[in-house]
N, C-alpha and C positions, 0 to 999 in steps of 0.2 A: 463761246460759252452760252449755254442755254439761259433763257430768261423766264422767270416764274413771276406771275403777277398775283398779288393777294387782293381780292376784291370782296365787297360785301356792303351792306347798309351800315350806317353810322353806329359806333359804340358796340361792336361785336367782338372787339379785341384784336383787330388786324395789326395795329402797331405793336402791341405786346408780343404777338407771334413773330412779327418781323424782327424784333429785338432778340427773341430767342434764337431764331434761325441764324442771324448774323452775329450773334454774341455781342451786341452793341446796345447802346441806349440813344441811338440817333433819332429815332422816331419819337415824337411827343406823345405821351400817353396821359389821358385824362378822362374822367367819367362823363364830361359834357360831350354830347354828340357833335360831330363835325370839327373836332379839334385838329385833325390832320389835314392841313390846308396845303402843305407843300409835299410833293412826292419825294420819297426817300429811296435811295438805291443802295444796295449792299451786296456782299458775296457770302454765300453759304456753302457748306461742304457736308456731304453725308456719304459714308461708305466709299470714300475716295473720289466721289463725284462732286465737282465744283459747279455752281450755277449762280447766276445773278438773280436778285430778288428786288421787285419794286413794290413798295407799300403805297396803296392808293387811298383816297378819301372815301367817305361813306357814299353809297349809291342811293340817290333819292330821285326817282323818276317823276316826270311831269311837274316839276316844282317851278313856281314863278320866281323863287329866290335865285338870284344870279349865281351865288356861290354854289348852290345845289346843282344848278345847271352845269357849272364848270366841273363839279365832281363827276356828274353823269358822263360828260364828254370824255373826261380823263380816264374813267374806267373803260369806256369803249375803246379809246386809243390803246390802253394797256392790253386789253383783250386782243386787239388786232396785232399787236407787236409780240405778244408773249408766246412762248413755246408750250407752256402749261399754265393752268389757272387754278388757284386755291380759292374756292368760294366759301367764305366764312359766314356761319350763321350762329345763333345763340340758343343753346339748349334751354335756357331758363325762360325764354319767351315763346318758343315753338316757331312754326312757320307764320310769317307775317305777309301782308300784302306786298311790302317792299321786297321781301325774299322772292315771292312769286314773280314779280316784275323782272328782277335781275335774272332769275332762273330761265325765264322765257328768252331773254337775250342770249344767255349762255348756251341754251339748247340749239341755237342756230350756228354755233361755231363748231368747226371740226377739230378744235384743240382738245387735248385731254383736260377734263374738268374734275376736280376733287372737291366734294362737299365736306367741309371741315366744321364739325359741330363743336363749337368752343364752349367752355365753362362746364364741361363734363368732369367735374371734380370728384365725383364718387360713383359707385356702381349704379345707383338709382338714376342719376342723370345720364350715365352711359346708355342705359336701356332706353331712356326717353329720346335719345338721338335718332332712333329708328323712324320717328315721325317725318324726318326730312327725306325719306325715300320717295315721298309723294311728289317731290320736285322733279322727279324723272331724270336725274343726273347721275346715274350709276351709283357707285359705292359711297357710303357715308362713313366718315372717320371721326368718332368722338375723341376730343382731346381737351386738355387744359393748357392753354398758352401760358398761364401763370406758373404752373408747377411742372409742366412738361409731360404730364400724363398722356399716354397714347400717341405722342408725336413720332416715336420710332416707327410704328407700323405705317403711319401716313408717309413718312419720308422714304421708307423702303419702297412703297408703291410708286411714289413720285419719281424717284431717280430711275426706275425701270422704264418709265414712259418718256423720259427726256430724250431728245434726239442725240444720237452719237455724234461725236466730233468727226468732221470730215478728214480722214487720214491723208487724202491727197493734198488738202489745203495745209495740214499740219507739216507735211514734208516739203512744202513749196519753199524753195530757196530764193524766190524773187523778193526784192524789197517790197514791203507793204506799207504804203503811205496813206494816212488819213488826214483830210483837210477839215478841220473842226473850227468852231467858233460860234458866236452868238448869231441869232437870225439876222439876215440882211447885211452881213459883213462882206459878202461877195464870194462865198464858198463855191456856189455853182458857176459863177463867172470865171473864177480861177481854174476850176476843173475843166470847163469848156475851153478856156484859153490854152491850157496844157495839152488837151486832147486834140486841139485844132492846129497844132504846129505841123508844118509840112513834113518834118522828119518822124512824126509819130504814126504808128500803126495801131489801130484800135480794134480790139475784139471784146466780146462779152463773156464773162465766166460767172457761174453761179457762186454766190458767196455763202458764208456760214450762217448769216442771219436770214431769217425768213423773208422772202420776196425781194431781197437786196440783190442788185447786180453790180459787181465791181467791174472796173475798166482796166485794160492792160494797154500800156503804151511802150514804145521802144524809144529810148533816149540814148543816142549814139551807140546803137546796137545792143543796149541792155534793156531787158524787159522789166517794167515796174508795174506793180498792181496799185491802183488807186482805190482804196477801200471806200465803199459807198457811204456817203453821208448825206443822202438826198434829203431835201426839205419835206414839207408837208405833202402827204399823198391825198389829203382831203382838206377841204376848206374848213377851218375851225370857226365856230360861231362865236366863241369867247376868246378874247385876246390872250388871256393867261395860258390857254392851252397851246399856243404857238411855242411858248417857252417850255412847256411840259414835254411836248413832242420833240423839240430840239434837244432837250436834255437827255431824253430816252435814246435818241439816235446817236448822240455824242457818246454816251456810255458804251453802246455796243461797238461803235466804230473804234474807240480807243482800245477796247479789249482785243480787237481783231488786227491791229496794226503793229508795225515795228517802230514807226516814227510818226508823231503827231505834229502836223503843221497847223499851228494855231493862228488864225487870222484875227486882227483887230482893225477897227474902222478908224482911219486917219481923221475923219471929220468929228469923231467922238472921243478919241484918245483911249488910253488904257482904262478899262472899267473893272469893277470888283468881280463881275461875272467872267471876264477874260482871265483874271487871276485864278478864279476857281477852276476853270478848265485846265490851266497850266498845272495847278496843284493836283488835279485828278490824273493828268498824264504822268506826273512825277510819282504819285503814289502807285500807279500801275507799272512804274519803271520803264516807261516808253521813251524812245528818243524824242527830242523836242526841238522844234524850230519855231521862232516867233516872226510873223509876217505882218507888216503894217500895209494894209491895202488902201486903195483910193488915194494914193499919194498924189495923183494928178489934180485932186481937188484942194490941195493945201497950197496956200501962198508961200512962196519960198524965196530965200536968198542964199548966199554961199554957205551960211552956217546952220540953216534950218535942220538938215538931217543930223548933224552932229548934236545940236541942242535937243532934238527929239530922242536920240539914242541915250544921251546923258540923263534925260528925265525918266526914260523907261528903266534904265539900269538902276537909277536911284530908288525907284519904287519896287524893284525886284532884286534886292541885295543877294539873295541866295541862289539866283539864277543867272549869275554873271557869265556862266559857261554856255548859255543858250544862244545860238546864232540869231541875229536880227537882220531881217531883209525888208527893204522898202520897195513896194511895187504898185503898179496899177494893173489889175486884171483886165480892166476895160480897154486900156490902150496897149496891153501886153508889155508894158515897161518893166524890164528886169525880171520877168517871170522865170526865165531860165535859171536865175540864181536861186530860186526856191528849190528846184530839183537838185542843183549842185550842193546846196547846204544840206538837204535831206539825205542825199546819198553819202555825204561825208559822215553825218551823224550815224547813219545805218552801219557803215563800216566801223566807226568808233565803238559802237555798241557791241560789235562782234569780236573786237580784237582781244587777244590774250597776251598778257605780259609775262615774260619768263620770271620764275621765282627769284633767280639770282639778281635780275635787274630791280625787282621790287625791293629786295632786301638791301641793295645798295642805297636806294632812295630812303628806305626806312632808317638805316643807320645814320645817314646824314641828317635826316629830320630829327632824330633823337639827340644827335650831337648839338644841333642848334637849339632845341627846346625839349627838355626832358619831360616825361609824363608826370602828372601830379602825384603826390603821395596819396595812399589810401589807408586811413586809420593809423596814420603815423608811419606807415611802411612804404618804401619806394615801389612803384609799379614798374615792372620790367617786361618789355615786349621782346620776346625771343625771336620771332620771325613772322613773315607775312607771305601768303600765297594766294593766287587767284583761283577760286574754286568753281566759278561759273562764268559764262559769257552770255550775252543777249538775254537778260541784262547782266552786266559784270558784277560779281560779288567777290570781295576780298576778305579773307579770314586772317585775323591777327591773333597770334597765340601769346598769352602773357600769364603772369602769376595771379593777377587780380583783375579779371575782366570788368567787374563792377566798378573798378576805380577809374575807368576811362569815361569821362563825362563828355557832354556834347561839345564844349569848346575845343578839347583836344582831338575829338573825332573829326571835327571840321578842319582842324589844322592838318591832320594826316591826309584827309581828302584833298585839301588844297595842294599838298606836296605831290600827291599822285597825279593830279591834273597838270601841275607845272611840269612834271617829268614826261608824261605820256599823253597829254591832250585830253581825250575823252570829251571833246566839244559836244555839247547838247545831250549828254548822256547822264542820267542819274546813276550814282554809284552807291552800292550797298557795302558798308563796312561792318563786319561782325567780329566780336572779340570773344575768344574762347580760352579756357584755362589750360595751361600747359605746365 
């Protein structure tokens, strides 16, 4: 999926436009410059074309303020990683020195750059947007991020310039595994350990992300693609940008994979950031494997692993189905179990259950626990069928779909898992009127 970066100086409306593109309110919007301090990622769609969007902080060059330095670096990283760039400016202020500085940076890239003249809320301001042609960055698109005025023409032009998805990669039947996690948890060590096995044959293939190179290994005669999750390609001067770059790479790797292998550091335990990565993989409906790395650094007795697993499962109550593996990438302890678990999950994600089998499970589930009533009337589920695989989607047909609340939905999911497994696979249950 192509990545589009929204860049510009502070307070030109980048977050407002991000929210419009992604139909969300995830980015903080405020009149005070510099309020967007955390990068935000989302998915947009226009004319049937889906693409990722990254919302960056305001660009302030040559600032002694460490926060503004961080913004400048993060914008540069976003420019390096993006397939197209939306350069936002403000019609009400005209061209500023900060706009000139960022334009100079953008003129050196070979990526498509679109000058987005925001706050063009009327015809007069639309005409005033022509002043931004002096930046030397091709077409200028006057818009209003707040009202949506002019955004259609901009998006029409944008999607035409986005790279087409690689058909060869799309039809690739090889399992695609991504090793993801926080910085310094051992992603590169595990990748190298897996590729260094004697029975592995390694080749390089071009990936869907710019300048990424994925690796292919053979595991007992089966080819597996390790989706590139390489670390920093440049030394960041500001520590926060390590997290920014890692998050950007994780976003793209998750979208490209079938199964996400999430590493956590045994010396630090399960962190909130680890959980965020798991949640992101689940939202994208990817297969999931949780791996505790650096197990060699943990003082152990006969019960240590069991105690760790119980503690992790306790903190992840909705992810009891995700396989958990304890390894040391450094010593190669149990690393083969990572591939074994990931391949099981890959196959689970692709399995299709016969409608007759599903309905046998459904009838027994209803017999044990009837659906709740809806507005005093009984909810009756007529039948269920699997409508998609990879990821699996199950459609339940009933008289009052709105009457199926979250507790009963989770109950039905639990019954499906008990009958058919689906280890490590997020399931989607939809309820339709029949």
